[in-house]
Structure formats: structure tokens, C-alpha cells
Legacy VTK file of the C-alpha trace (Angstrom):
# vtk DataFile Version 3.0
C-alpha trace
ASCII
DATASET POLYDATA
POINTS 362 float
187.204 88.355 197.696
184.222 90.633 197.031
185.147 94.305 197.534
182.530 97.071 197.803
183.605 100.666 197.102
181.433 103.525 198.358
182.026 106.643 196.216
178.753 108.618 196.343
179.321 112.354 196.061
182.989 112.089 195.177
184.459 115.053 193.288
187.663 117.028 192.925
191.013 115.410 193.677
189.349 112.466 195.429
187.898 111.397 192.077
191.437 110.657 190.876
192.040 108.459 193.889
188.825 106.532 193.183
189.710 105.951 189.556
193.232 104.745 190.337
192.120 102.499 193.193
189.411 100.864 191.071
191.912 100.227 188.232
194.406 98.702 190.665
191.800 96.548 192.408
190.342 95.339 189.088
193.773 94.094 188.005
194.350 92.162 191.258
193.733 88.419 190.993
192.881 88.198 194.665
189.717 90.242 194.122
187.003 88.316 192.298
184.267 90.951 192.369
184.000 94.709 192.879
180.736 96.505 193.555
180.916 100.287 193.209
178.214 102.321 194.936
178.049 105.560 192.968
175.942 107.938 190.899
174.933 107.108 187.318
177.510 107.916 184.658
176.257 111.485 183.825
176.684 112.553 187.493
179.869 110.581 188.161
183.161 112.494 188.418
185.525 109.534 188.173
186.240 106.875 185.578
185.284 103.231 186.080
187.407 100.592 184.309
185.655 98.270 181.897
186.176 94.976 183.688
183.968 91.858 183.841
184.302 91.573 187.616
183.303 95.158 188.276
179.668 96.211 188.701
178.352 99.749 189.293
175.461 99.878 191.766
173.765 103.205 190.982
172.488 105.177 193.945
171.012 108.239 192.281
168.750 109.152 195.172
171.711 109.191 197.542
173.705 111.229 195.041
171.051 113.922 194.647
169.653 114.311 198.182
172.154 115.078 200.938
169.937 113.985 203.845
169.135 110.647 202.264
172.803 110.269 201.336
173.821 110.572 205.000
171.069 108.157 206.110
172.029 105.572 203.491
175.721 105.749 204.279
175.250 105.565 208.011
172.326 103.152 208.365
171.646 101.188 205.165
174.905 100.466 203.356
175.935 97.647 205.701
172.704 95.754 205.089
173.113 95.986 201.341
176.722 94.870 201.583
175.747 91.798 203.631
172.885 91.034 201.263
175.156 90.887 198.208
177.956 89.019 199.934
180.572 91.740 200.360
183.785 90.724 202.211
185.182 94.230 202.712
183.700 97.724 202.282
185.898 100.735 201.670
184.254 104.148 201.977
186.172 106.557 199.754
184.088 109.534 200.981
184.994 108.712 204.591
181.325 108.897 205.567
179.951 105.342 205.492
179.493 103.337 208.669
178.688 99.709 209.375
179.627 96.898 211.688
177.996 94.206 209.561
181.055 93.720 207.286
184.743 94.608 207.756
185.301 98.198 206.703
188.028 100.675 205.759
187.342 104.396 205.397
189.281 107.086 203.571
189.269 110.383 205.447
190.577 112.954 202.985
188.832 116.238 203.845
190.968 118.541 205.959
188.587 121.511 205.867
186.397 120.304 208.776
189.519 120.469 210.992
190.919 123.775 209.729
189.621 126.586 211.906
191.249 129.442 209.946
189.794 128.249 206.643
186.373 127.695 208.196
186.333 131.243 209.575
186.589 132.562 206.013
183.839 130.279 204.759
180.120 131.174 204.533
177.842 129.941 207.317
176.301 127.250 205.093
179.773 125.818 204.378
180.682 125.843 208.090
177.434 124.073 208.948
177.970 121.453 206.235
181.549 120.858 207.352
180.378 120.358 210.922
178.068 117.609 209.693
180.821 116.115 207.505
183.169 115.996 210.468
180.632 114.103 212.565
179.989 111.624 209.733
183.738 111.067 209.187
184.341 110.465 212.870
181.446 108.037 213.079
182.813 106.254 210.047
186.339 106.145 211.476
185.098 104.797 214.816
183.369 101.871 213.053
186.231 101.069 210.659
189.066 98.622 211.205
191.327 100.623 208.903
191.417 104.405 208.405
193.246 105.604 205.318
194.643 109.149 205.224
197.204 110.902 203.045
199.575 112.624 205.469
200.923 112.073 209.006
199.315 115.362 210.135
195.883 114.100 208.980
196.567 110.799 210.740
197.158 112.695 213.982
193.994 114.760 213.599
191.958 111.598 213.073
193.696 109.781 215.922
192.860 112.666 218.309
189.236 112.824 217.120
188.280 109.147 217.437
187.269 107.375 220.631
188.743 104.106 219.363
192.123 103.288 217.861
191.721 101.714 214.392
194.675 100.935 212.197
195.602 104.239 210.546
197.648 104.237 207.355
198.854 107.352 205.549
199.460 106.883 201.829
200.444 109.835 199.672
199.031 109.487 196.104
201.174 109.437 192.983
200.444 110.767 189.492
197.527 108.850 188.010
198.115 106.727 184.920
195.603 108.614 182.779
197.339 111.942 183.292
200.781 110.417 182.842
199.711 108.831 179.545
198.306 112.148 178.332
201.380 114.144 179.239
202.282 115.278 175.730
204.242 118.487 175.185
201.983 119.665 172.309
201.038 123.352 172.397
198.055 124.254 174.537
195.972 126.701 172.417
194.433 128.737 175.298
197.962 129.814 176.275
198.678 131.081 172.744
198.182 134.774 173.510
200.630 134.808 176.440
204.318 134.333 175.837
206.359 131.635 177.565
207.642 132.673 180.960
204.440 134.491 181.956
201.902 131.623 182.318
200.660 130.817 185.810
198.222 127.940 186.300
195.679 127.270 189.040
194.003 123.840 189.111
191.056 123.385 191.452
187.741 124.785 192.587
186.789 128.234 193.890
185.792 127.384 197.460
186.684 130.181 199.937
189.413 128.144 201.591
191.154 127.772 198.219
192.098 131.454 198.591
191.883 132.003 194.861
190.559 135.565 195.171
193.868 136.498 196.871
195.883 135.164 193.899
193.617 136.895 191.398
193.992 140.224 193.182
197.751 139.792 193.376
198.016 139.443 189.603
197.749 143.185 188.977
200.783 143.673 191.248
202.690 140.843 189.574
201.998 142.397 186.159
203.768 145.580 187.330
206.902 143.426 187.680
206.201 141.165 184.690
203.923 142.827 182.146
201.653 140.275 180.485
201.823 137.702 183.302
198.523 135.780 183.297
196.855 133.405 185.764
194.917 130.666 183.996
192.246 129.044 186.211
190.280 125.830 185.693
186.903 127.451 186.342
183.934 128.219 184.045
184.768 130.802 181.430
182.087 133.199 182.743
183.399 133.030 186.299
183.587 136.476 187.980
187.309 136.095 188.673
187.922 135.924 184.920
186.873 139.594 184.746
189.881 140.629 186.825
193.137 141.916 185.322
195.484 139.127 184.293
193.081 136.221 184.938
191.729 133.848 182.243
189.255 131.036 182.912
189.874 127.808 180.980
186.638 126.000 181.779
186.631 122.376 182.835
189.528 120.483 181.233
189.786 116.841 180.177
192.696 114.911 181.623
194.464 115.205 178.262
194.019 118.995 178.170
195.053 119.272 181.801
198.269 117.424 181.031
198.938 119.853 178.161
198.212 122.801 180.459
200.721 121.502 183.026
203.333 120.939 180.285
202.930 124.422 178.787
202.490 126.518 181.946
205.457 128.121 183.682
204.375 127.588 187.276
201.555 126.132 189.312
199.973 128.504 191.834
198.551 126.865 195.012
197.250 129.568 197.388
194.909 127.274 199.383
194.654 127.711 203.154
193.774 124.085 203.785
194.504 120.796 201.968
195.285 117.250 202.915
197.655 116.930 199.987
196.619 119.293 197.211
196.776 116.779 194.353
197.777 119.436 191.781
201.060 119.751 193.681
201.843 116.100 192.962
200.652 116.398 189.361
202.727 119.511 188.689
205.933 118.091 190.147
205.433 114.822 188.230
205.111 116.727 184.937
208.049 119.063 185.489
206.153 122.223 186.477
207.543 124.415 189.300
205.249 125.260 192.199
204.580 128.399 194.213
202.431 127.569 197.240
201.032 128.973 200.458
203.575 128.688 203.251
201.597 126.057 205.119
202.359 122.531 206.433
200.413 120.614 203.745
202.496 122.168 200.926
205.788 121.702 202.749
204.997 118.030 203.413
204.307 117.325 199.735
206.866 119.588 198.052
209.666 120.163 200.535
212.346 122.278 198.813
210.733 121.706 195.408
208.429 124.748 195.791
208.700 128.478 196.476
206.452 129.641 199.330
204.513 132.803 200.148
202.411 134.004 203.043
198.796 133.332 201.957
197.682 136.851 202.863
200.627 138.903 201.573
200.489 139.887 197.908
204.070 141.115 197.950
205.236 137.687 199.064
203.275 136.033 196.253
204.767 138.418 193.698
208.326 137.817 194.996
207.944 134.014 194.964
206.387 133.991 191.471
208.908 136.432 190.023
211.806 134.348 191.344
210.495 131.164 189.738
209.643 132.871 186.423
212.870 134.834 186.000
215.657 132.842 187.731
216.443 129.967 185.391
218.867 128.264 187.765
216.361 128.379 190.648
213.652 127.093 188.342
215.721 124.198 187.023
216.658 123.176 190.566
212.989 123.152 191.623
212.019 121.034 188.594
214.738 118.476 189.369
213.702 118.199 193.011
210.011 117.943 192.076
210.659 115.148 189.613
212.705 113.288 192.206
209.863 113.514 194.750
207.360 112.358 192.143
209.520 109.328 191.290
209.650 108.350 194.961
205.859 108.589 195.211
205.381 106.435 192.139
207.895 103.821 193.373
205.924 103.500 196.631
202.925 102.160 194.639
200.321 103.809 196.910
197.224 102.277 195.340
198.748 98.793 195.482
199.431 99.326 199.195
195.758 100.252 199.750
194.570 97.105 197.942
197.003 95.015 199.996
195.528 96.436 203.201
191.959 95.702 202.041
192.830 92.123 201.083
194.529 91.617 204.474
191.412 92.955 206.191
189.293 90.407 204.344
LINES 1 363
362 0 1 2 3 4 5 6 7 8 9 10 11 12 13 14 15 16 17 18 19 20 21 22 23 24 25 26 27 28 29 30 31 32 33 34 35 36 37 38 39 40 41 42 43 44 45 46 47 48 49 50 51 52 53 54 55 56 57 58 59 60 61 62 63 64 65 66 67 68 69 70 71 72 73 74 75 76 77 78 79 80 81 82 83 84 85 86 87 88 89 90 91 92 93 94 95 96 97 98 99 100 101 102 103 104 105 106 107 108 109 110 111 112 113 114 115 116 117 118 119 120 121 122 123 124 125 126 127 128 129 130 131 132 133 134 135 136 137 138 139 140 141 142 143 144 145 146 147 148 149 150 151 152 153 154 155 156 157 158 159 160 161 162 163 164 165 166 167 168 169 170 171 172 173 174 175 176 177 178 179 180 181 182 183 184 185 186 187 188 189 190 191 192 193 194 195 196 197 198 199 200 201 202 203 204 205 206 207 208 209 210 211 212 213 214 215 216 217 218 219 220 221 222 223 224 225 226 227 228 229 230 231 232 233 234 235 236 237 238 239 240 241 242 243 244 245 246 247 248 249 250 251 252 253 254 255 256 257 258 259 260 261 262 263 264 265 266 267 268 269 270 271 272 273 274 275 276 277 278 279 280 281 282 283 284 285 286 287 288 289 290 291 292 293 294 295 296 297 298 299 300 301 302 303 304 305 306 307 308 309 310 311 312 313 314 315 316 317 318 319 320 321 322 323 324 325 326 327 328 329 330 331 332 333 334 335 336 337 338 339 340 341 342 343 344 345 346 347 348 349 350 351 352 353 354 355 356 357 358 359 360 361
């Protein structure tokens, strides 16, 4: 079987999914060749396994120019797949479309469907998300299989499409690279803040991530817990790092991120809109308690393994964080439940299930 993987423009949590899926597919004896459509290595945000059957087909022009990217994914990719003998195409951006070869598409962006989060976004973001939604729905309508991560996303997609493809929801597990790097060595950037006061945010600074709310709430949390500090994975000169109780870590390697998870005291997830929120899975897998916005995506992933707060109420954020940081029994219970959820996710072998579906489609 010759599998083609479209991953042009992938970044953020989706890059972990790409890396894990490629590693799983490369180890599968049923797949004789993998062609990966992506940017060149300097612009690529995911790792590609070194495997003799895997070839990277660089599409730099599509990576750099958004209009050409949309044209290539919607009109040209199918012809190239047929020309090189592809048996199945999987679009991991959820934006490719063809009827020339069997296709699966991975629709992982919830923001185009989240009205509250879009209202808080700049006009340019709302316009871009409107285009992304159209591209995803065109892709889904042409695909035989639509991959999503949660039942709620499956329902959104089902309601949006004119056809009824096979829809599978597969919640990701901790990736092997992060698990292998999960040492408990000290994390130097945390050195100036004592244990019990270290909050961690992992992600970008898009408006729907609601990070400004968390940064503002830190001054109130520090009244309860002097010295409490929110560490964020953003550039060190980011404006939020000028606020009281906020420290920017810069971009972390997977090894450093594992150390940050191991040495932090809680993960903060204030986002208004996520399909999964991969840091939730990563934190639970590595024994880090979670405080999250009281929204369906977080409840679906974490259940009772997280403390929740209203995403607009600073007092609720302070109360949830203080409880996790100061109540050792509550904290231990959350860690145990989080590890149990993470073990169930790993046992489900989500990436193997995706490969099985692609092979069956071929």
C-alpha cells in the first residue's frame, strides 16, 4: 500500500499527531511506501522518522503562500497522488480534497465552529476561520473517512456535511517522544520559584486561548499565594511576560517540555475553544494536575481529574488554583485519576486505529 500524508501548514498540537501517525505507519508492514507532502525541514513543525519507505515531497510554495496552498490542496493534490501511484491520501490539515484516489481527512480545528471564541478574535482571524471552515467541509464531503478527536466534533462535522462519510473519533494519547523524555530532573527556569507555586501554560497566544485572562488573574492569585508564578511557552519578550507573576519560557524542546511538566505544580488551560487541548492529555500522563476552563472539551478529556473555573471569572480561577496547590489530598486524587485516564488512552492505541482505518480504506 502506498500512503500519502498531506501535512502542509501543520503546527501546534496537530504536529504531535502527525509525528506519531507517521511513526506508526512507517512501522506497519502493510504499508510499503509513504509520501509526505510538507514544507522543507526548516519550516516543518513535526518530526519525520528516518525510514527507507518514507519520502518527503517538499511543497515550499504551498507552505509559504496561503492562496496557492488552498488551490493546491483543493485542485492539484489528487492529480499528483494519482501520478505517483498513491492508494490512499490522508489530509492531516483537514483541507485537501480529491475524488481521484480514496481519501481520509482529519478535521481537528474547533475554532471555526466556536461562535463565542470567534467573537473575541480579530476580524482577520474570523475571516481566515471562515475560509478554513469552507475548506474543511469541502474536504469532508469528498472523503470516505473523516477523523475527529471527540464525539462533539463528530456531531459538528456530521451536521455541516451534505454527505455522510464514515466518521471516527479517536482521542490521542501521550506521544512516545515526550514519554521517553519524561525525566524528573530539575527544570532550571523554575529555580527562582519554590515548589507549590509553579503554574504552567503550554500553547500559543491566540485570542481564543484566553491567556490574557489567566495572566491578569495572577496578581489576584499572588494575594492568596505570594510568589505564585505562571510560566508560559511563549517568546521571552512577549508582552504578557511583563505582567506581574508571569514568566515566558520561549519555545521548548520536547525534552524540556517534559521536564517542565514534571516540575510544575499545575497546568493552566483557560482556552475558550479546543477539540482536545493536547496539553491536557500530556499533563495527566505525566502526573501534573490540571485547572481548566469549565467547558465541554475539558470535561470530555479530564472528567473528574481536573479543577474547573469559569473562563471569565478571576475569582473562580484563583479558587480552583489555590485548591489544587494547597490541598494535598485533593491534588493526589486528581493525579491518580489523571494517570488512570492517560493509561486508558494509551491502551486504546489511537494511532494504530487510524492506520488500520487507512489500510481498510485501501
